[in-house]
mmCIF file of the N, C-alpha and C atoms, coordinates in Angstrom:
data_MODEL
# 
_entry.id   MODEL 
# 
loop_
_atom_site.group_PDB 
_atom_site.id 
_atom_site.type_symbol 
_atom_site.label_atom_id 
_atom_site.label_alt_id 
_atom_site.label_comp_id 
_atom_site.label_asym_id 
_atom_site.label_entity_id 
_atom_site.label_seq_id 
_atom_site.pdbx_PDB_ins_code 
_atom_site.Cartn_x 
_atom_site.Cartn_y 
_atom_site.Cartn_z 
_atom_site.occupancy 
_atom_site.B_iso_or_equiv 
_atom_site.pdbx_formal_charge 
_atom_site.auth_seq_id 
_atom_site.auth_comp_id 
_atom_site.auth_asym_id 
_atom_site.auth_atom_id 
_atom_site.pdbx_PDB_model_num 
ATOM 1   N N  . UNK A 1 1  ? -12.110 5.570   -9.864  1.00 0.00 ? 1  UNK A N  1 
ATOM 2   C CA . UNK A 1 1  ? -10.708 5.535   -9.535  1.00 0.00 ? 1  UNK A CA 1 
ATOM 3   C C  . UNK A 1 1  ? -10.562 4.818   -8.197  1.00 0.00 ? 1  UNK A C  1 
ATOM 4   N N  . UNK A 1 2  ? -9.458  4.151   -8.027  1.00 0.00 ? 2  UNK A N  1 
ATOM 5   C CA . UNK A 1 2  ? -9.179  3.414   -6.796  1.00 0.00 ? 2  UNK A CA 1 
ATOM 6   C C  . UNK A 1 2  ? -7.899  3.929   -6.169  1.00 0.00 ? 2  UNK A C  1 
ATOM 7   N N  . UNK A 1 3  ? -7.875  3.950   -4.844  1.00 0.00 ? 3  UNK A N  1 
ATOM 8   C CA . UNK A 1 3  ? -6.708  4.408   -4.096  1.00 0.00 ? 3  UNK A CA 1 
ATOM 9   C C  . UNK A 1 3  ? -6.430  3.450   -2.945  1.00 0.00 ? 3  UNK A C  1 
ATOM 10  N N  . UNK A 1 4  ? -5.154  3.285   -2.669  1.00 0.00 ? 4  UNK A N  1 
ATOM 11  C CA . UNK A 1 4  ? -4.733  2.488   -1.536  1.00 0.00 ? 4  UNK A CA 1 
ATOM 12  C C  . UNK A 1 4  ? -5.101  3.213   -0.249  1.00 0.00 ? 4  UNK A C  1 
ATOM 13  N N  . UNK A 1 5  ? -5.721  2.509   0.665   1.00 0.00 ? 5  UNK A N  1 
ATOM 14  C CA . UNK A 1 5  ? -6.054  3.056   1.975   1.00 0.00 ? 5  UNK A CA 1 
ATOM 15  C C  . UNK A 1 5  ? -4.837  2.821   2.872   1.00 0.00 ? 5  UNK A C  1 
ATOM 16  N N  . UNK A 1 6  ? -3.967  3.815   2.924   1.00 0.00 ? 6  UNK A N  1 
ATOM 17  C CA . UNK A 1 6  ? -2.690  3.675   3.630   1.00 0.00 ? 6  UNK A CA 1 
ATOM 18  C C  . UNK A 1 6  ? -2.883  3.354   5.115   1.00 0.00 ? 6  UNK A C  1 
ATOM 19  N N  . UNK A 1 7  ? -3.790  4.025   5.835   1.00 0.00 ? 7  UNK A N  1 
ATOM 20  C CA . UNK A 1 7  ? -3.967  3.654   7.252   1.00 0.00 ? 7  UNK A CA 1 
ATOM 21  C C  . UNK A 1 7  ? -4.341  2.176   7.448   1.00 0.00 ? 7  UNK A C  1 
ATOM 22  N N  . UNK A 1 8  ? -5.195  1.649   6.580   1.00 0.00 ? 8  UNK A N  1 
ATOM 23  C CA . UNK A 1 8  ? -5.544  0.223   6.679   1.00 0.00 ? 8  UNK A CA 1 
ATOM 24  C C  . UNK A 1 8  ? -4.335  -0.654  6.391   1.00 0.00 ? 8  UNK A C  1 
ATOM 25  N N  . UNK A 1 9  ? -3.558  -0.276  5.373   1.00 0.00 ? 9  UNK A N  1 
ATOM 26  C CA . UNK A 1 9  ? -2.353  -1.044  5.053   1.00 0.00 ? 9  UNK A CA 1 
ATOM 27  C C  . UNK A 1 9  ? -1.395  -1.027  6.238   1.00 0.00 ? 9  UNK A C  1 
ATOM 28  N N  . UNK A 1 10 ? -1.175  0.134   6.827   1.00 0.00 ? 10 UNK A N  1 
ATOM 29  C CA . UNK A 1 10 ? -0.253  0.234   7.957   1.00 0.00 ? 10 UNK A CA 1 
ATOM 30  C C  . UNK A 1 10 ? -0.729  -0.574  9.153   1.00 0.00 ? 10 UNK A C  1 
ATOM 31  N N  . UNK A 1 11 ? -2.032  -0.660  9.332   1.00 0.00 ? 11 UNK A N  1 
ATOM 32  C CA . UNK A 1 11 ? -2.571  -1.485  10.411  1.00 0.00 ? 11 UNK A CA 1 
ATOM 33  C C  . UNK A 1 11 ? -2.180  -2.946  10.193  1.00 0.00 ? 11 UNK A C  1 
ATOM 34  N N  . UNK A 1 12 ? -2.288  -3.399  8.938   1.00 0.00 ? 12 UNK A N  1 
ATOM 35  C CA . UNK A 1 12 ? -1.936  -4.783  8.618   1.00 0.00 ? 12 UNK A CA 1 
ATOM 36  C C  . UNK A 1 12 ? -0.427  -5.021  8.724   1.00 0.00 ? 12 UNK A C  1 
ATOM 37  N N  . UNK A 1 13 ? 0.374   -4.083  8.251   1.00 0.00 ? 13 UNK A N  1 
ATOM 38  C CA . UNK A 1 13 ? 1.826   -4.277  8.322   1.00 0.00 ? 13 UNK A CA 1 
ATOM 39  C C  . UNK A 1 13 ? 2.291   -4.288  9.773   1.00 0.00 ? 13 UNK A C  1 
ATOM 40  N N  . UNK A 1 14 ? 1.686   -3.441  10.597  1.00 0.00 ? 14 UNK A N  1 
ATOM 41  C CA . UNK A 1 14 ? 2.053   -3.388  12.018  1.00 0.00 ? 14 UNK A CA 1 
ATOM 42  C C  . UNK A 1 14 ? 1.732   -4.695  12.726  1.00 0.00 ? 14 UNK A C  1 
ATOM 43  N N  . UNK A 1 15 ? 0.659   -5.333  12.310  1.00 0.00 ? 15 UNK A N  1 
ATOM 44  C CA . UNK A 1 15 ? 0.298   -6.634  12.911  1.00 0.00 ? 15 UNK A CA 1 
ATOM 45  C C  . UNK A 1 15 ? 1.388   -7.668  12.690  1.00 0.00 ? 15 UNK A C  1 
ATOM 46  N N  . UNK A 1 16 ? 2.207   -7.458  11.652  1.00 0.00 ? 16 UNK A N  1 
ATOM 47  C CA . UNK A 1 16 ? 3.320   -8.367  11.353  1.00 0.00 ? 16 UNK A CA 1 
ATOM 48  C C  . UNK A 1 16 ? 4.647   -7.823  11.887  1.00 0.00 ? 16 UNK A C  1 
ATOM 49  N N  . UNK A 1 17 ? 4.576   -6.739  12.649  1.00 0.00 ? 17 UNK A N  1 
ATOM 50  C CA . UNK A 1 17 ? 5.790   -6.162  13.228  1.00 0.00 ? 17 UNK A CA 1 
ATOM 51  C C  . UNK A 1 17 ? 6.527   -5.215  12.302  1.00 0.00 ? 17 UNK A C  1 
ATOM 52  N N  . UNK A 1 18 ? 5.926   -4.893  11.172  1.00 0.00 ? 18 UNK A N  1 
ATOM 53  C CA . UNK A 1 18 ? 6.576   -4.005  10.207  1.00 0.00 ? 18 UNK A CA 1 
ATOM 54  C C  . UNK A 1 18 ? 5.973   -2.609  10.328  1.00 0.00 ? 18 UNK A C  1 
ATOM 55  N N  . UNK A 1 19 ? 6.593   -1.799  11.164  1.00 0.00 ? 19 UNK A N  1 
ATOM 56  C CA . UNK A 1 19 ? 6.056   -0.469  11.433  1.00 0.00 ? 19 UNK A CA 1 
ATOM 57  C C  . UNK A 1 19 ? 6.859   0.650   10.774  1.00 0.00 ? 19 UNK A C  1 
ATOM 58  N N  . UNK A 1 20 ? 7.793   0.299   9.902   1.00 0.00 ? 20 UNK A N  1 
ATOM 59  C CA . UNK A 1 20 ? 8.559   1.305   9.163   1.00 0.00 ? 20 UNK A CA 1 
ATOM 60  C C  . UNK A 1 20 ? 8.617   0.915   7.691   1.00 0.00 ? 20 UNK A C  1 
ATOM 61  N N  . UNK A 1 21 ? 8.880   1.903   6.856   1.00 0.00 ? 21 UNK A N  1 
ATOM 62  C CA . UNK A 1 21 ? 9.026   1.637   5.426   1.00 0.00 ? 21 UNK A CA 1 
ATOM 63  C C  . UNK A 1 21 ? 10.160  0.665   5.141   1.00 0.00 ? 21 UNK A C  1 
ATOM 64  N N  . UNK A 1 22 ? 11.231  0.757   5.928   1.00 0.00 ? 22 UNK A N  1 
ATOM 65  C CA . UNK A 1 22 ? 12.378  -0.137  5.716   1.00 0.00 ? 22 UNK A CA 1 
ATOM 66  C C  . UNK A 1 22 ? 11.992  -1.596  5.964   1.00 0.00 ? 22 UNK A C  1 
ATOM 67  N N  . UNK A 1 23 ? 11.186  -1.836  6.988   1.00 0.00 ? 23 UNK A N  1 
ATOM 68  C CA . UNK A 1 23 ? 10.760  -3.206  7.282   1.00 0.00 ? 23 UNK A CA 1 
ATOM 69  C C  . UNK A 1 23 ? 9.813   -3.723  6.200   1.00 0.00 ? 23 UNK A C  1 
ATOM 70  N N  . UNK A 1 24 ? 8.945   -2.847  5.702   1.00 0.00 ? 24 UNK A N  1 
ATOM 71  C CA . UNK A 1 24 ? 8.046   -3.239  4.620   1.00 0.00 ? 24 UNK A CA 1 
ATOM 72  C C  . UNK A 1 24 ? 8.863   -3.573  3.376   1.00 0.00 ? 24 UNK A C  1 
ATOM 73  N N  . UNK A 1 25 ? 9.848   -2.760  3.084   1.00 0.00 ? 25 UNK A N  1 
ATOM 74  C CA . UNK A 1 25 ? 10.738  -3.012  1.941   1.00 0.00 ? 25 UNK A CA 1 
ATOM 75  C C  . UNK A 1 25 ? 11.409  -4.373  2.077   1.00 0.00 ? 25 UNK A C  1 
ATOM 76  N N  . UNK A 1 26 ? 11.948  -4.671  3.251   1.00 0.00 ? 26 UNK A N  1 
ATOM 77  C CA . UNK A 1 26 ? 12.656  -5.939  3.436   1.00 0.00 ? 26 UNK A CA 1 
ATOM 78  C C  . UNK A 1 26 ? 11.726  -7.136  3.257   1.00 0.00 ? 26 UNK A C  1 
ATOM 79  N N  . UNK A 1 27 ? 10.487  -7.015  3.712   1.00 0.00 ? 27 UNK A N  1 
ATOM 80  C CA . UNK A 1 27 ? 9.562   -8.144  3.606   1.00 0.00 ? 27 UNK A CA 1 
ATOM 81  C C  . UNK A 1 27 ? 9.030   -8.310  2.180   1.00 0.00 ? 27 UNK A C  1 
ATOM 82  N N  . UNK A 1 28 ? 8.801   -7.199  1.472   1.00 0.00 ? 28 UNK A N  1 
ATOM 83  C CA . UNK A 1 28 ? 8.133   -7.265  0.174   1.00 0.00 ? 28 UNK A CA 1 
ATOM 84  C C  . UNK A 1 28 ? 9.075   -7.229  -1.019  1.00 0.00 ? 28 UNK A C  1 
ATOM 85  N N  . UNK A 1 29 ? 10.252  -6.630  -0.852  1.00 0.00 ? 29 UNK A N  1 
ATOM 86  C CA . UNK A 1 29 ? 11.156  -6.466  -1.982  1.00 0.00 ? 29 UNK A CA 1 
ATOM 87  C C  . UNK A 1 29 ? 10.821  -5.268  -2.855  1.00 0.00 ? 29 UNK A C  1 
ATOM 88  N N  . UNK A 1 30 ? 9.822   -4.492  -2.454  1.00 0.00 ? 30 UNK A N  1 
ATOM 89  C CA . UNK A 1 30 ? 9.494   -3.262  -3.175  1.00 0.00 ? 30 UNK A CA 1 
ATOM 90  C C  . UNK A 1 30 ? 10.580  -2.253  -2.835  1.00 0.00 ? 30 UNK A C  1 
ATOM 91  N N  . UNK A 1 31 ? 11.053  -1.510  -3.821  1.00 0.00 ? 31 UNK A N  1 
ATOM 92  C CA . UNK A 1 31 ? 12.115  -0.532  -3.584  1.00 0.00 ? 31 UNK A CA 1 
ATOM 93  C C  . UNK A 1 31 ? 11.750  0.362   -2.400  1.00 0.00 ? 31 UNK A C  1 
ATOM 94  N N  . UNK A 1 32 ? 12.725  0.583   -1.521  1.00 0.00 ? 32 UNK A N  1 
ATOM 95  C CA . UNK A 1 32 ? 12.452  1.348   -0.310  1.00 0.00 ? 32 UNK A CA 1 
ATOM 96  C C  . UNK A 1 32 ? 11.918  2.741   -0.618  1.00 0.00 ? 32 UNK A C  1 
ATOM 97  N N  . UNK A 1 33 ? 12.461  3.387   -1.633  1.00 0.00 ? 33 UNK A N  1 
ATOM 98  C CA . UNK A 1 33 ? 11.973  4.723   -1.988  1.00 0.00 ? 33 UNK A CA 1 
ATOM 99  C C  . UNK A 1 33 ? 10.519  4.660   -2.452  1.00 0.00 ? 33 UNK A C  1 
ATOM 100 N N  . UNK A 1 34 ? 10.157  3.610   -3.151  1.00 0.00 ? 34 UNK A N  1 
ATOM 101 C CA . UNK A 1 34 ? 8.765   3.441   -3.591  1.00 0.00 ? 34 UNK A CA 1 
ATOM 102 C C  . UNK A 1 34 ? 7.849   3.219   -2.401  1.00 0.00 ? 34 UNK A C  1 
ATOM 103 N N  . UNK A 1 35 ? 8.298   2.433   -1.446  1.00 0.00 ? 35 UNK A N  1 
ATOM 104 C CA . UNK A 1 35 ? 7.489   2.192   -0.246  1.00 0.00 ? 35 UNK A CA 1 
ATOM 105 C C  . UNK A 1 35 ? 7.188   3.511   0.448   1.00 0.00 ? 35 UNK A C  1 
ATOM 106 N N  . UNK A 1 36 ? 8.212   4.343   0.623   1.00 0.00 ? 36 UNK A N  1 
ATOM 107 C CA . UNK A 1 36 ? 7.991   5.623   1.300   1.00 0.00 ? 36 UNK A CA 1 
ATOM 108 C C  . UNK A 1 36 ? 7.071   6.540   0.498   1.00 0.00 ? 36 UNK A C  1 
ATOM 109 N N  . UNK A 1 37 ? 7.189   6.531   -0.815  1.00 0.00 ? 37 UNK A N  1 
ATOM 110 C CA . UNK A 1 37 ? 6.290   7.361   -1.637  1.00 0.00 ? 37 UNK A CA 1 
ATOM 111 C C  . UNK A 1 37 ? 4.852   6.859   -1.540  1.00 0.00 ? 37 UNK A C  1 
ATOM 112 N N  . UNK A 1 38 ? 4.674   5.547   -1.504  1.00 0.00 ? 38 UNK A N  1 
ATOM 113 C CA . UNK A 1 38 ? 3.334   4.974   -1.355  1.00 0.00 ? 38 UNK A CA 1 
ATOM 114 C C  . UNK A 1 38 ? 2.752   5.346   0.006   1.00 0.00 ? 38 UNK A C  1 
ATOM 115 N N  . UNK A 1 39 ? 3.544   5.188   1.061   1.00 0.00 ? 39 UNK A N  1 
ATOM 116 C CA . UNK A 1 39 ? 3.062   5.470   2.411   1.00 0.00 ? 39 UNK A CA 1 
ATOM 117 C C  . UNK A 1 39 ? 2.759   6.949   2.620   1.00 0.00 ? 39 UNK A C  1 
ATOM 118 N N  . UNK A 1 40 ? 3.480   7.811   1.919   1.00 0.00 ? 40 UNK A N  1 
ATOM 119 C CA . UNK A 1 40 ? 3.244   9.254   2.029   1.00 0.00 ? 40 UNK A CA 1 
ATOM 120 C C  . UNK A 1 40 ? 2.133   9.738   1.108   1.00 0.00 ? 40 UNK A C  1 
ATOM 121 N N  . UNK A 1 41 ? 1.557   8.835   0.325   1.00 0.00 ? 41 UNK A N  1 
ATOM 122 C CA . UNK A 1 41 ? 0.468   9.200   -0.574  1.00 0.00 ? 41 UNK A CA 1 
ATOM 123 C C  . UNK A 1 41 ? 0.923   9.924   -1.822  1.00 0.00 ? 41 UNK A C  1 
ATOM 124 N N  . UNK A 1 42 ? 2.217   9.890   -2.105  1.00 0.00 ? 42 UNK A N  1 
ATOM 125 C CA . UNK A 1 42 ? 2.756   10.568  -3.278  1.00 0.00 ? 42 UNK A CA 1 
ATOM 126 C C  . UNK A 1 42 ? 2.510   9.788   -4.562  1.00 0.00 ? 42 UNK A C  1 
ATOM 127 N N  . UNK A 1 43 ? 2.302   8.489   -4.429  1.00 0.00 ? 43 UNK A N  1 
ATOM 128 C CA . UNK A 1 43 ? 2.071   7.633   -5.590  1.00 0.00 ? 43 UNK A CA 1 
ATOM 129 C C  . UNK A 1 43 ? 1.216   6.448   -5.166  1.00 0.00 ? 43 UNK A C  1 
ATOM 130 N N  . UNK A 1 44 ? 0.641   5.792   -6.136  1.00 0.00 ? 44 UNK A N  1 
ATOM 131 C CA . UNK A 1 44 ? -0.122  4.573   -5.899  1.00 0.00 ? 44 UNK A CA 1 
ATOM 132 C C  . UNK A 1 44 ? 0.727   3.385   -6.348  1.00 0.00 ? 44 UNK A C  1 
ATOM 133 N N  . UNK A 1 45 ? 0.585   2.260   -5.679  1.00 0.00 ? 45 UNK A N  1 
ATOM 134 C CA . UNK A 1 45 ? 1.367   1.095   -6.096  1.00 0.00 ? 45 UNK A CA 1 
ATOM 135 C C  . UNK A 1 45 ? 0.886   0.569   -7.440  1.00 0.00 ? 45 UNK A C  1 
ATOM 136 N N  . UNK A 1 46 ? 1.833   0.104   -8.251  1.00 0.00 ? 46 UNK A N  1 
ATOM 137 C CA . UNK A 1 46 ? 1.437   -0.572  -9.482  1.00 0.00 ? 46 UNK A CA 1 
ATOM 138 C C  . UNK A 1 46 ? 0.915   -1.956  -9.091  1.00 0.00 ? 46 UNK A C  1 
ATOM 139 N N  . UNK A 1 47 ? 0.390   -2.679  -10.047 1.00 0.00 ? 47 UNK A N  1 
ATOM 140 C CA . UNK A 1 47 ? -0.216  -3.980  -9.742  1.00 0.00 ? 47 UNK A CA 1 
ATOM 141 C C  . UNK A 1 47 ? 0.798   -4.935  -9.121  1.00 0.00 ? 47 UNK A C  1 
ATOM 142 N N  . UNK A 1 48 ? 2.021   -4.948  -9.620  1.00 0.00 ? 48 UNK A N  1 
ATOM 143 C CA . UNK A 1 48 ? 3.052   -5.829  -9.082  1.00 0.00 ? 48 UNK A CA 1 
ATOM 144 C C  . UNK A 1 48 ? 3.311   -5.518  -7.604  1.00 0.00 ? 48 UNK A C  1 
ATOM 145 N N  . UNK A 1 49 ? 3.451   -4.255  -7.277  1.00 0.00 ? 49 UNK A N  1 
ATOM 146 C CA . UNK A 1 49 ? 3.702   -3.862  -5.883  1.00 0.00 ? 49 UNK A CA 1 
ATOM 147 C C  . UNK A 1 49 ? 2.498   -4.161  -5.003  1.00 0.00 ? 49 UNK A C  1 
ATOM 148 N N  . UNK A 1 50 ? 1.314   -3.908  -5.510  1.00 0.00 ? 50 UNK A N  1 
ATOM 149 C CA . UNK A 1 50 ? 0.102   -4.206  -4.740  1.00 0.00 ? 50 UNK A CA 1 
ATOM 150 C C  . UNK A 1 50 ? 0.010   -5.700  -4.437  1.00 0.00 ? 50 UNK A C  1 
ATOM 151 N N  . UNK A 1 51 ? 0.344   -6.524  -5.413  1.00 0.00 ? 51 UNK A N  1 
ATOM 152 C CA . UNK A 1 51 ? 0.305   -7.969  -5.198  1.00 0.00 ? 51 UNK A CA 1 
ATOM 153 C C  . UNK A 1 51 ? 1.376   -8.408  -4.204  1.00 0.00 ? 51 UNK A C  1 
ATOM 154 N N  . UNK A 1 52 ? 2.538   -7.788  -4.252  1.00 0.00 ? 52 UNK A N  1 
ATOM 155 C CA . UNK A 1 52 ? 3.596   -8.114  -3.275  1.00 0.00 ? 52 UNK A CA 1 
ATOM 156 C C  . UNK A 1 52 ? 3.125   -7.786  -1.861  1.00 0.00 ? 52 UNK A C  1 
ATOM 157 N N  . UNK A 1 53 ? 2.497   -6.628  -1.693  1.00 0.00 ? 53 UNK A N  1 
ATOM 158 C CA . UNK A 1 53 ? 1.969   -6.260  -0.380  1.00 0.00 ? 53 UNK A CA 1 
ATOM 159 C C  . UNK A 1 53 ? 0.912   -7.264  0.072   1.00 0.00 ? 53 UNK A C  1 
ATOM 160 N N  . UNK A 1 54 ? 0.031   -7.624  -0.841  1.00 0.00 ? 54 UNK A N  1 
ATOM 161 C CA . UNK A 1 54 ? -1.035  -8.568  -0.542  1.00 0.00 ? 54 UNK A CA 1 
ATOM 162 C C  . UNK A 1 54 ? -0.477  -9.908  -0.083  1.00 0.00 ? 54 UNK A C  1 
ATOM 163 N N  . UNK A 1 55 ? 0.470   -10.429 -0.826  1.00 0.00 ? 55 UNK A N  1 
ATOM 164 C CA . UNK A 1 55 ? 1.037   -11.741 -0.490  1.00 0.00 ? 55 UNK A CA 1 
ATOM 165 C C  . UNK A 1 55 ? 1.876   -11.699 0.780   1.00 0.00 ? 55 UNK A C  1 
ATOM 166 N N  . UNK A 1 56 ? 2.656   -10.639 0.949   1.00 0.00 ? 56 UNK A N  1 
ATOM 167 C CA . UNK A 1 56 ? 3.546   -10.561 2.105   1.00 0.00 ? 56 UNK A CA 1 
ATOM 168 C C  . UNK A 1 56 ? 2.782   -10.469 3.417   1.00 0.00 ? 56 UNK A C  1 
ATOM 169 N N  . UNK A 1 57 ? 1.620   -9.821  3.377   1.00 0.00 ? 57 UNK A N  1 
ATOM 170 C CA . UNK A 1 57 ? 0.870   -9.599  4.609   1.00 0.00 ? 57 UNK A CA 1 
ATOM 171 C C  . UNK A 1 57 ? -0.437  -10.379 4.677   1.00 0.00 ? 57 UNK A C  1 
ATOM 172 N N  . UNK A 1 58 ? -0.687  -11.213 3.683   1.00 0.00 ? 58 UNK A N  1 
ATOM 173 C CA . UNK A 1 58 ? -1.882  -12.046 3.706   1.00 0.00 ? 58 UNK A CA 1 
ATOM 174 C C  . UNK A 1 58 ? -3.166  -11.242 3.695   1.00 0.00 ? 58 UNK A C  1 
ATOM 175 N N  . UNK A 1 59 ? -3.176  -10.170 2.912   1.00 0.00 ? 59 UNK A N  1 
ATOM 176 C CA . UNK A 1 59 ? -4.365  -9.321  2.861   1.00 0.00 ? 59 UNK A CA 1 
ATOM 177 C C  . UNK A 1 59 ? -5.006  -9.388  1.480   1.00 0.00 ? 59 UNK A C  1 
ATOM 178 N N  . UNK A 1 60 ? -6.300  -9.217  1.480   1.00 0.00 ? 60 UNK A N  1 
ATOM 179 C CA . UNK A 1 60 ? -7.055  -9.147  0.239   1.00 0.00 ? 60 UNK A CA 1 
ATOM 180 C C  . UNK A 1 60 ? -7.006  -7.697  -0.229  1.00 0.00 ? 60 UNK A C  1 
ATOM 181 N N  . UNK A 1 61 ? -6.596  -7.471  -1.444  1.00 0.00 ? 61 UNK A N  1 
ATOM 182 C CA . UNK A 1 61 ? -6.483  -6.106  -1.945  1.00 0.00 ? 61 UNK A CA 1 
ATOM 183 C C  . UNK A 1 61 ? -7.790  -5.335  -1.835  1.00 0.00 ? 61 UNK A C  1 
ATOM 184 N N  . UNK A 1 62 ? -8.909  -6.041  -1.916  1.00 0.00 ? 62 UNK A N  1 
ATOM 185 C CA . UNK A 1 62 ? -10.209 -5.364  -1.793  1.00 0.00 ? 62 UNK A CA 1 
ATOM 186 C C  . UNK A 1 62 ? -10.400 -4.748  -0.414  1.00 0.00 ? 62 UNK A C  1 
ATOM 187 N N  . UNK A 1 63 ? -9.626  -5.209  0.566   1.00 0.00 ? 63 UNK A N  1 
ATOM 188 C CA . UNK A 1 63 ? -9.733  -4.663  1.917   1.00 0.00 ? 63 UNK A CA 1 
ATOM 189 C C  . UNK A 1 63 ? -8.913  -3.393  2.114   1.00 0.00 ? 63 UNK A C  1 
ATOM 190 N N  . UNK A 1 64 ? -7.926  -3.166  1.266   1.00 0.00 ? 64 UNK A N  1 
ATOM 191 C CA . UNK A 1 64 ? -7.046  -2.003  1.462   1.00 0.00 ? 64 UNK A CA 1 
ATOM 192 C C  . UNK A 1 64 ? -7.073  -1.017  0.297   1.00 0.00 ? 64 UNK A C  1 
ATOM 193 N N  . UNK A 1 65 ? -7.883  -1.313  -0.709  1.00 0.00 ? 65 UNK A N  1 
ATOM 194 C CA . UNK A 1 65 ? -8.025  -0.378  -1.820  1.00 0.00 ? 65 UNK A CA 1 
ATOM 195 C C  . UNK A 1 65 ? -9.472  0.073   -1.848  1.00 0.00 ? 65 UNK A C  1 
ATOM 196 N N  . UNK A 1 66 ? -9.652  1.383   -1.893  1.00 0.00 ? 66 UNK A N  1 
ATOM 197 C CA . UNK A 1 66 ? -11.007 1.930   -1.854  1.00 0.00 ? 66 UNK A CA 1 
ATOM 198 C C  . UNK A 1 66 ? -11.292 2.734   -3.106  1.00 0.00 ? 66 UNK A C  1 
ATOM 199 N N  . UNK A 1 67 ? -12.560 2.761   -3.449  1.00 0.00 ? 67 UNK A N  1 
ATOM 200 C CA . UNK A 1 67 ? -13.013 3.547   -4.600  1.00 0.00 ? 67 UNK A CA 1 
ATOM 201 C C  . UNK A 1 67 ? -13.088 5.006   -4.200  1.00 0.00 ? 67 UNK A C  1 
ATOM 202 N N  . UNK A 1 68 ? -12.554 5.861   -5.045  1.00 0.00 ? 68 UNK A N  1 
ATOM 203 C CA . UNK A 1 68 ? -12.594 7.307   -4.831  1.00 0.00 ? 68 UNK A CA 1 
ATOM 204 C C  . UNK A 1 68 ? -13.363 7.908   -5.998  1.00 0.00 ? 68 UNK A C  1 
ATOM 205 N N  . UNK A 1 69 ? -14.388 8.703   -5.692  1.00 0.00 ? 69 UNK A N  1 
ATOM 206 C CA . UNK A 1 69 ? -15.167 9.293   -6.796  1.00 0.00 ? 69 UNK A CA 1 
ATOM 207 C C  . UNK A 1 69 ? -14.295 10.223  -7.650  1.00 0.00 ? 69 UNK A C  1 
ATOM 208 N N  . UNK A 1 70 ? -14.545 10.177  -8.937  1.00 0.00 ? 70 UNK A N  1 
ATOM 209 C CA . UNK A 1 70 ? -13.854 11.069  -9.862  1.00 0.00 ? 70 UNK A CA 1 
ATOM 210 C C  . UNK A 1 70 ? -14.632 12.358  -9.933  1.00 0.00 ? 70 UNK A C  1 
ATOM 211 N N  . UNK A 1 71 ? -13.954 13.455  -9.667  1.00 0.00 ? 71 UNK A N  1 
ATOM 212 C CA . UNK A 1 71 ? -14.624 14.749  -9.715  1.00 0.00 ? 71 UNK A CA 1 
ATOM 213 C C  . UNK A 1 71 ? -14.809 15.180  -11.153 1.00 0.00 ? 71 UNK A C  1 
ATOM 214 N N  . UNK A 1 72 ? -15.997 15.680  -11.463 1.00 0.00 ? 72 UNK A N  1 
ATOM 215 C CA . UNK A 1 72 ? -16.298 16.142  -12.808 1.00 0.00 ? 72 UNK A CA 1 
ATOM 216 C C  . UNK A 1 72 ? -15.510 17.416  -13.103 1.00 0.00 ? 72 UNK A C  1 
ATOM 217 N N  . UNK A 1 73 ? -15.054 17.541  -14.341 1.00 0.00 ? 73 UNK A N  1 
ATOM 218 C CA . UNK A 1 73 ? -14.328 18.743  -14.754 1.00 0.00 ? 73 UNK A CA 1 
ATOM 219 C C  . UNK A 1 73 ? -15.295 19.927  -14.746 1.00 0.00 ? 73 UNK A C  1 
ATOM 220 N N  . UNK A 1 74 ? -14.821 21.052  -14.281 1.00 0.00 ? 74 UNK A N  1 
ATOM 221 C CA . UNK A 1 74 ? -15.672 22.240  -14.190 1.00 0.00 ? 74 UNK A CA 1 
ATOM 222 C C  . UNK A 1 74 ? -15.791 22.940  -15.519 1.00 0.00 ? 74 UNK A C  1 
# 
């Protein structure tokens, strides 16, 4: 399973002066409510949103998405 590394993403967005969800929304066009849910870890971005973030901030998705081990069912 893969998860967005939100602290790494925020580091990149801040480098572009986007330190709030509203600024990220304006730059990427991702719905503001979705941006806040992504930043709060409530949801993961779909591929379209991930690509928008990548293009808007010039980041490689491999740098901000990390592999998370899947826990075995007990």
